[in-house]
RODO-2510 file (C-alpha; in nm, 4 decimals, decimal comma):
residues 249
     n   res          X          Y          Z
     1     m     6,0765    10,1744    10,1708
     2     p     5,9151    10,0934     9,8178
     3     r     6,1672    10,1710     9,5495
     4     f     6,0980    10,2864     9,1855
     5     f     6,2880    10,4003     8,8767
     6     i     6,2934    10,7397     8,7090
     7     q     6,5063    10,9112     8,4466
     8     s     6,7322    11,1985     8,6044
     9     a     6,5523    11,4443     8,3685
    10     d     6,2257    11,3627     8,5830
    11     v     6,3560    11,5337     8,8387
    12     s     6,2724    11,9359     8,8286
    13     a     6,4782    12,2276     8,9299
    14     e     6,2534    12,2435     9,2349
    15     g     6,3047    11,9039     9,3608
    16     r     5,9648    11,7469     9,2336
    17     v     5,9103    11,4257     9,0657
    18     l     5,5763    11,3171     8,8566
    19     i     5,5272    10,9571     8,8376
    20     g     5,2508    10,8107     8,6054
    21     g     5,1509    10,4753     8,4410
    22     e     5,1878    10,1434     8,5979
    23     d     5,4206    10,2941     8,8975
    24     a     5,1687    10,5227     8,9894
    25     l     4,8913    10,2701     9,0007
    26     h     5,1179    10,0389     9,2051
    27     i     5,1792    10,3318     9,4570
    28     t     4,8094    10,4111     9,5124
    29     k     4,6184    10,1216     9,4660
    30     a     4,8652     9,8173     9,5276
    31     l     5,0505     9,9681     9,8135
    32     r     4,7842    10,2302     9,9082
    33     m     5,0233    10,5048    10,0088
    34     k     4,9306    10,8373    10,1352
    35     p     5,0622    11,1753    10,1068
    36     g     5,3568    11,2078    10,3633
    37     e     5,5091    10,8566    10,3264
    38     r     5,8293    10,7919    10,1877
    39     v     5,9419    10,6522     9,8553
    40     t     6,3082    10,5700     9,7207
    41     l     6,3408    10,6683     9,3529
    42     c     6,6539    10,5860     9,1670
    43     d     6,7666    10,7117     8,8106
    44     e     6,9684    10,5722     8,5304
    45     a     7,3076    10,7372     8,6622
    46     g     7,2662    10,5353     8,9913
    47     v     7,1526    10,8499     9,1811
    48     e     6,9171    10,7422     9,4738
    49     y     6,6621    11,0051     9,5990
    50     e     6,4854    10,9830     9,9180
    51     t     6,1275    11,1576     9,8492
    52     v     5,7986    11,2192    10,0224
    53     l     5,4583    11,1670     9,8599
    54     l     5,2772    11,5293     9,8028
    55     l     5,0013    11,3506     9,5957
    56     a     4,8797    11,0108     9,5229
    57     g     4,6384    10,9127     9,2174
    58     e     4,6326    10,8427     8,8822
    59     r     4,9414    11,0631     8,8881
    60     v     5,1987    11,0674     9,1761
    61     e     5,3881    11,3837     9,2669
    62     c     5,7086    11,3671     9,5064
    63     e     5,9295    11,5946     9,6451
    64     v     6,2869    11,5117     9,6930
    65     l     6,4310    11,5415    10,0421
    66     s     6,7845    11,4085     9,9766
    67     s     7,0118    11,2507     9,7192
    68     k     7,3073    11,0114     9,7042
    69     p     7,4984    10,7766     9,4956
    70     s     7,3394    10,4231     9,5215
    71     e     7,5459    10,2120     9,7580
    72     n     7,3753     9,8942     9,6171
    73     e     7,5888     9,8605     9,3031
    74     p     7,8910     9,6608     9,2383
    75     p     8,2211     9,8660     9,1881
    76     y     8,2627     9,7383     8,8306
    77     e     8,0601     9,7021     8,5127
    78     a     7,9532     9,3260     8,4537
    79     v     7,8090     9,2403     8,0929
    80     v     7,6340     8,8923     8,0585
    81     y     7,6452     8,7721     7,7115
    82     q     7,3834     8,4836     7,7347
    83     a     7,3233     8,2690     7,4520
    84     l     6,9453     8,2323     7,3714
    85     v     6,7944     7,9483     7,5397
    86     k     6,4393     7,7913     7,5165
    87     g     6,1712     7,8054     7,7525
    88     d     6,1918     8,0248     8,0676
    89     r     6,5409     7,9517     8,1343
    90     f     6,6507     8,3143     7,9646
    91     d     6,3970     8,4850     8,2112
    92     t     6,5830     8,2889     8,4996
    93     v     6,9157     8,4275     8,3639
    94     l     6,7574     8,7830     8,3640
    95     m     6,6290     8,7776     8,6989
    96     k     6,9382     8,6290     8,8825
    97     a     7,1953     8,8416     8,6747
    98     t     6,9928     9,1434     8,7991
    99     e     6,9810     9,0454     9,1616
   100     l     7,3616     8,9617     9,1519
   101     g     7,4676     9,3121     8,9968
   102     a     7,5025     9,2699     8,6156
   103     s     7,4909     9,5982     8,4471
   104     k     7,3497     9,4844     8,1183
   105     i     7,2579     9,1335     7,9672
   106     v     7,3125     9,0784     7,5845
   107     p     7,1393     8,7811     7,4298
   108     v     7,3637     8,5987     7,1786
   109     a     7,2846     8,3797     6,8894
   110     s     7,5601     8,1062     6,9067
   111     a     7,5919     7,7963     6,6804
   112     r     7,3860     7,5502     6,9189
   113     c     7,1235     7,7839     7,0115
   114     t     6,7805     7,5899     6,9794
   115     v     6,6218     7,9206     6,9898
   116     r     6,6098     8,1575     6,6729
   117     l     6,4550     8,4803     6,6649
   118     e     6,3537     8,6713     6,3829
   119     p     6,4302     9,0861     6,3905
   120     k     6,0652     9,1260     6,3748
   121     e     6,0296     8,9783     6,7248
   122     y     6,3145     9,1771     6,8805
   123     a     6,1216     9,4754     6,9810
   124     k     5,8588     9,2539     7,1814
   125     k     6,0752     9,0318     7,3337
   126     r     6,3243     9,3229     7,4674
   127     e     6,0187     9,4883     7,6144
   128     r     5,9238     9,1914     7,8116
   129     w     6,2737     9,0948     7,9025
   130     q     6,3311     9,4566     7,9951
   131     r     6,0294     9,4399     8,2238
   132     i     6,1671     9,1215     8,3875
   133     a     6,4694     9,2960     8,4655
   134     a     6,3130     9,6145     8,6121
   135     e     6,1125     9,4028     8,8340
   136     a     6,4105     9,2189     8,9819
   137     a     6,5768     9,5476     9,0317
   138     k     6,2993     9,6668     9,2312
   139     q     6,2705     9,3565     9,4525
   140     c     6,6549     9,3239     9,5320
   141     g     6,7123     9,6915     9,5970
   142     r     6,9363     9,7532     9,2842
   143     g     7,0306    10,1310     9,2210
   144     r     6,9706    10,0846     8,8490
   145     i     6,8000     9,8709     8,6114
   146     p     7,0389     9,6592     8,3800
   147     e     7,0007     9,7056     8,0149
   148     v     6,8742     9,4173     7,7886
   149     t     6,9841     9,4371     7,4230
   150     d     6,8315     9,3038     7,1083
   151     p     6,9901     8,9548     7,0189
   152     v     7,3206     8,9902     6,8546
   153     p     7,5413     8,7462     6,6522
   154     f     7,8320     8,5616     6,8340
   155     r     8,1115     8,7373     6,6609
   156     r     7,9895     9,0450     6,7405
   157     a     7,9366     8,9388     7,1050
   158     l     8,2936     8,8259     7,1319
   159     e     8,4348     9,1327     7,0003
   160     e     8,2429     9,3429     7,2343
   161     a     8,3204     9,1020     7,5342
   162     a     8,6892     9,0977     7,4648
   163     r     8,7374     9,4826     7,5419
   164     a     8,6588     9,4269     7,8753
   165     d     8,9363     9,4190     8,1691
   166     l     8,8446     9,0887     8,2649
   167     p     8,6884     8,9155     7,9625
   168     l     8,5580     8,5632     8,0841
   169     f     8,4683     8,2702     7,8272
   170     c     8,2857     8,0155     8,0228
   171     y     8,3726     7,6894     7,8479
   172     e     8,3577     7,3214     7,9673
   173     g     8,6587     7,1924     7,7105
   174     e     9,0100     7,1756     7,7309
   175     g     9,2560     7,4568     7,7819
   176     t     9,0450     7,6389     8,0549
   177     c     9,1831     7,7738     8,3998
   178     p     8,9804     7,7986     8,6963
   179     l     8,8010     8,1198     8,7615
   180     p     8,9963     8,2055     9,0474
   181     s     9,3206     8,2122     8,8784
   182     h     9,1867     8,4968     8,6653
   183     f     9,0682     8,7022     8,9770
   184     e     9,4697     8,6787     9,0719
   185     a     9,5796     8,8248     8,7562
   186     c     9,3150     9,1005     8,7683
   187     a     9,3063     9,2661     9,0826
   188     d     9,0751     9,5554     9,0370
   189     p     8,8669     9,5350     8,6908
   190     r     8,6561     9,7951     8,6138
   191     t     8,4728     9,6186     8,3532
   192     v     8,3706     9,2641     8,3438
   193     s     8,2327     9,0458     8,0703
   194     v     8,0760     8,6781     8,0994
   195     v     8,0270     8,4931     7,8118
   196     i     7,7674     8,1763     7,8510
   197     g     7,6829     7,9181     7,6061
   198     p     7,3327     7,7492     7,5214
   199     e     7,2138     7,4038     7,6483
   200     g     7,4595     7,2211     7,4219
   201     g     7,7593     7,4264     7,4892
   202     f     7,9949     7,6288     7,2561
   203     e     8,1537     7,4656     6,9516
   204     e     8,5366     7,4036     6,9302
   205     a     8,5326     7,6720     6,6787
   206     e     8,3616     7,9400     6,8742
   207     a     8,6081     7,8599     7,1718
   208     e     8,9062     7,9076     6,9219
   209     a     8,7649     8,2146     6,8165
   210     a     8,7324     8,3564     7,1673
   211     g     9,0849     8,2518     7,2570
   212     s     9,2040     8,4499     6,9525
   213     l     9,0552     8,7711     7,0848
   214     g     9,2123     8,7347     7,4066
   215     m     8,9373     8,6268     7,6187
   216     k     9,0105     8,4221     7,9290
   217     m     8,9068     8,0727     7,8812
   218     t     8,7230     8,0099     8,2356
   219     g     8,6376     7,6467     8,3817
   220     l     8,3613     7,6658     8,6439
   221     g     8,4664     7,3327     8,8123
   222     k     8,4503     6,9642     8,7795
   223     r     8,0494     6,9809     8,7246
   224     i     7,8811     7,0885     8,4279
   225     l     7,6363     7,3702     8,5282
   226     r     7,3159     7,4304     8,3442
   227     t     7,3202     7,7330     8,1142
   228     e     7,0675     7,9251     8,3503
   229     t     7,2933     7,8530     8,6516
   230     a     7,6578     7,9654     8,5123
   231     a     7,6018     8,3238     8,4751
   232     p     7,4580     8,3519     8,8292
   233     a     7,7305     8,1328     8,9490
   234     v     8,0235     8,3873     8,7957
   235     l     7,8365     8,6678     8,9067
   236     a     7,7944     8,5396     9,2568
   237     m     8,1787     8,4555     9,2593
   238     l     8,2905     8,8287     9,1054
   239     s     8,0686     8,9836     9,3926
   240     c     8,2618     8,7553     9,6684
   241     r     8,5977     8,8719     9,5069
   242     y     8,5621     9,2033     9,4073
   243     e     8,2628     9,3571     9,6096
   244     l     8,2288     9,1627     9,9418
   245     g     8,5886     9,1121     9,9907
   246     r     8,6778     9,4840     9,9635
   247     p     8,8009     9,6582    10,2821
   248     q     8,4897     9,8378    10,4380
   249     d     8,5409    10,2177    10,4415
***
């Protein structure tokens, strides 16, 4: 069933939803849907609505038949702090992190980043990044769209990330522990942070700063992963441990 995202405020007291813009055009022109066909709508709170089309055109009207919490979201909030990287690698991180359940992606300006953005570029970049996340969320059946923020300085990212129940600082240097050992020490995290460096990795001083804030220094195996591979790898392992490995109701 086609899936689109709305705000909870878009649902009227009578259980009607109006959809405009690109989504309305996609429903009417690309999918060629007609009144009587069903569409799944999801809001920012992870509520999923099964609806039926009442009107299709430049504006689409739907009637809510039922609603329930989405079953497609992880049982934890995972925030990815990804260092800015060049080319389409950041786009890859956005798509794959969305597919693998990230709740938010935060671009980070670390010391070895080869990409430097000016504040005046943030709005345009963020709009594009958010659109990529939205498309990935639709494709994979997410119950919500991950938020993509403006880029933040490295120290601010660390301070935010350190507040998670399971704060993971992914590092190829000395003093790390394998990811499964951190799983053993944290049985049921509500919040997880995943900090990933740029192409050249983190400087030693950055790793020391992370350790001083209580971040879990995390190794990802004997092979060095590309920066766009690391976050999806960690999110997949989180899913295997805390989502797919949970007893089924």
